[in-house]
N, C-alpha and C positions, 0 to 999 in steps of 0.2 A: 300025642294028639293035640292039635291046636284047639283053642277055645271055640265052642259052638254055641255057648249060651252065657248068661251073666251069673250063674249060680253054682255050677259044678266046682269041686275043690280046686283052688288055684295051686298050680305047681311052679310056674315061673311067671315073673311080672317085671315090668319096667316102672320105676318110680321117677317122677320128674325132678328137676332141679330148678332153683330160682336164679342161679348165677346169670348175670348180664341181662336180666329182664328189662325191657324198655318198651315204651310206646313209640312206634316209629313216626316219622314225619307224615303228616296228614296227606293222604291221597284219596281218590274216589272210593277205593275198596274199603279203607278204614272208616272213612266218613259215613258211608252208606250201610255197611254191614254192621259195624260195632256201635256206631253212634247215630243211628237213624232217629233216635228219640230226642237228640239234641238239636233244637231248631237253629241255634246260633253256633256256627263252626268255631268261633274264637274261644268258646268255652271248653273246647276239647283239649285235654292236656297232651303233651308230647314229651319225649325225653326219657332218660333212665328212671326206673323206680328208685325210691330212696333206699339207701343201704340198710336202714333199719328193717324195711319190708323184706328185702332179700335175705338178710341174716336170720330174721325170725321165721320166715317161710322155710328156709333150709333147715333150721333146727327142728321144726315140726315134721318136715319130710324125713329127716333122719330118725325121728321117733317112730314114724310109720315103718320105715325100713327095718328097724330093730325088731319091731313087733312081728312083722311078716317073717323075718328070718327065724324068730323064736318058734314059729309054726313049721319050720323046715321048708319054707318057700324060697326058691331061688330068686334073688332080687338083682336086677340090672339097673343101671342109670344111663341117661344120655351122656354122650361124649362131651366133656367140659371144654375140649379144644375146639368144638364147633361153636362159633360165636353167632347166636341167633339175631335175626333182624327184629324179632319180637320176644319170644322166650322159649325155653324148653321145660316149662313148668307143667304143661298139660299134654302129656303124650297121647291121651285119649282123643284129642282133637284131630290128630295128624294121621293116624294109621288105623285101618280096619283089619282085625285079625279074625278070620272065620274059616273053619274047616281046614282045607289045605291051602288057603290063600292068605297072603299078607299084602295089603293094598295101600299104597300111599295115596291119600285122598287129594283130589284137586281143590285145595283150599281156596275159598273166595278172597282171602286177604293176600294181597301181593307180597307182603312181608313174610308170609308163612309158607309160601309155596315149596320151599326147599327144607322146611323144618325137620322133616322125617330123616334127613341125612344125619342128624345127631344120634339116631338110633340104628342106622343102617348096619353097622358092624355086628350089633347084637341080633337084630332081626334075621340077618343072613345066616346066622348059626342054625336057624330053624327052617327057613324057606327063602327062596328067591323072592324079591319084592316085585309086585306088579305096580308100575307107576302109571297113573292116569294122566295123560298130557294136560298141561294147564298153561295156556298162553294168556297173560294179562292183557286185557283190553277194556277200554271204557265202555264198550258195547255190552259188557256183562252186567251193568248196574243201572238201576232205575232211580233217578233223582227224585221222583215223585214220592218216594217212601219217607222222606224226611218229615217227622212229626205225625206220621199216619201209620199206625201199626197194622192197618188192614191192607196196605200196599207193601209188597215184599221188595227187598233190596235187589234181588237178583232177577235179571232177564233170563230168557231161555236161549242165550247165544251159544253157550257151550256147557258141558257138564261141570257143575261146581257143587261141592259139599265138604263139610267138616265131618270127620269120622264120628264125632260125638252126636251127630244127628241120627245115629243108628243104635238100636238095641237088638240083641240076638236072643232067640228062643228056639234053639235047635233048627228045625227045618223052616222056621218062620223068622223073618227079620222085619223090623219096623223102622220106617224112615220118615223123619219129620221134615216136611216141606216148610221152609222158613227163610229168614234172612241169611242163613248159613247153609242152605241146601235147596237147589232148584229141582224141577222135575226131570230135566235132562240128566242130572246126577243120579236120580233114581233109575232111569232107564239104562244108563251106563253100568250101574251096579248089577242090574239084572243080567246084562250081557256077560259080565265077569263071573257071576254066581248063578248059572242057569239051573242048578239043582235046588236052590232055595226059593221060597216064596217071599217076596219083599213087598210089604204092605205100606202104602203111604199113609201118613197121619197129617191131615191138613186143617187149617183154620183153627188151630188150637193155641199156638204161641209163636210169634214171629221173632222174638228176641231171646235165644236163637237156637240152643241145643235141646235135645230131648231128655237128657239125664238129670235135669232139675224139675222135670214134670212127671216122669215115670221112672221107677226103679223096679226091676225084676228081682225078687228075693229067692224064689225057688219055683219049680214047675207049678204053674197054676196060682201063684201068689204074687201080687204086685202092690207097691206103694204108689199112691197117686197124689198129686198136688191139687187140692180142691179149689184153688183159685183159678186153675186153668182147665181142669177136667170137671165139668159140672154134671155130666151124665156119661155112662158107659157107651152110649150111642155115638159119642164123638170118636170112639176108638174103632179100629177094624174089628170085624165080627169075631175072629178067634179069641180076642181078649175079653169079650163081653161075658164070658163064662168063668173068668178067673175070679178067685177070691181077692178082695180088696182091703187094704189098710189105707184109710184116708189120713194123710199126714196132718198132724196137729199144727196149730200155728207155730211157726219157728221162733226160737229165741234169736233175736238179731244180734249177731256178734260184732257188728259195726265194720268199718273199713278205715283205711288211712285217709285223712282229710283231703278231699278233692280228687280221690282216686277210687272209683267204684266200678267194678266190672260184673257184678252179680247182685241179684235181689236177695233178701233174707231167705228165700226159698232154696238157696243153695244147700240147705240142710237135707233136702231129698237126695242130694248127690252123694250117696253112700256107696261103699264097696261091699258087695257080698263075697266073702271069702269062701264060703261053702253054704249049702242049704240051711245050715243051723248057726251061722255066725256072720255078723255084719259089723263093719267099722263105721262109726257115726261120730260126727263132730261133738266135742265133749260137753257143750252146753245144751244139747238137745235131749234133755232128760225125758220129756213127755213122749218124744218119738221113740226113745229106747223102750219105754214102758209098753207102747203099742206093739213094738216088734216082739217083745218078750211074751206078750199074750199069745203069740203064734209060735212060741217055743224057739224063737231065734235069740241066741245069745248075742249080746251087744258089747263091743269093745269101744269105749269112749276115748278118743284121742284128740289132741289140739290140732287145729288148722286155722291159725289166727288170721291169715290173710286170704281166706277163701273168697271173700267178697272183693277185696282189693285187687287180687290177681285174676279172679274169675274161675275158680275151680276148687272143689272139695275132693273127697277121697276117690270118687269114680273118675273125675277128670284128671287128677294128678297121677293116675296109674294106667297102665296098658297091660292087661293080662294076656300072656302069650299062650300058655298051656293051662288047660283045665281038664279035669277028668279023674 
């Protein structure tokens, strides 16, 4: 059975790789989706990530793989022969796995539209991939978003979203409308998954995925980022009755100088291996203590470049089978 939520025991999973990670040449999609907060375009870096970043990230990803395998979880990796235009570090961004569907997301960044191809051979062992057509067009983007987090980067020209805008809770899915997911993307997902109820989450966080704001730990229990979620009434009604752990202030693990793709709140980006076990960045001791109060065992592991590359344990994995 493919994964239908974020907490059932993981049986098979894809873990990303940092090989060939690069920031592509600046175009409208990269400028407005990833760097809307940068008012001056010349301050945006481009080019390959430093080899130190790639090597250290790969070391940490290997430690994650070793731990998952020690739990008898089947681990897959992206195809190293597929040279990305951006990277293969965050499989979660690229593909939605839900129920009987594997969906290649229509990613807003031009450089990432074909990124799912690095996982195609693995994914097709489980299901045929549904690819949402994605034609790059300048009409997709709203230049007024630069420097203004209240204006989103995406117009409603065609369906666009990253898979990391979505969290699964069995029959209910939650979709963040942000710089990396427009409403047309939500409507397209409803067409493809007619048996699921897909709830929008709006006006919470524009920069840009959902999984550094909310983590589902088990049925009825979630971790929330208190800097973005001030009241449960910001969330769809089904979540308002869930038990909440408010994330403590994160320990800032820093980033490579001049290269930052995530805030310190990337600590919320944990991986629930099963309802009683979560993998958390190794410096987040206070977060681990809060989880342990709810009888969740915590495995602390390193992910030194979570902020540099823009992904911690939820982002760098794609669970295919749970149950």
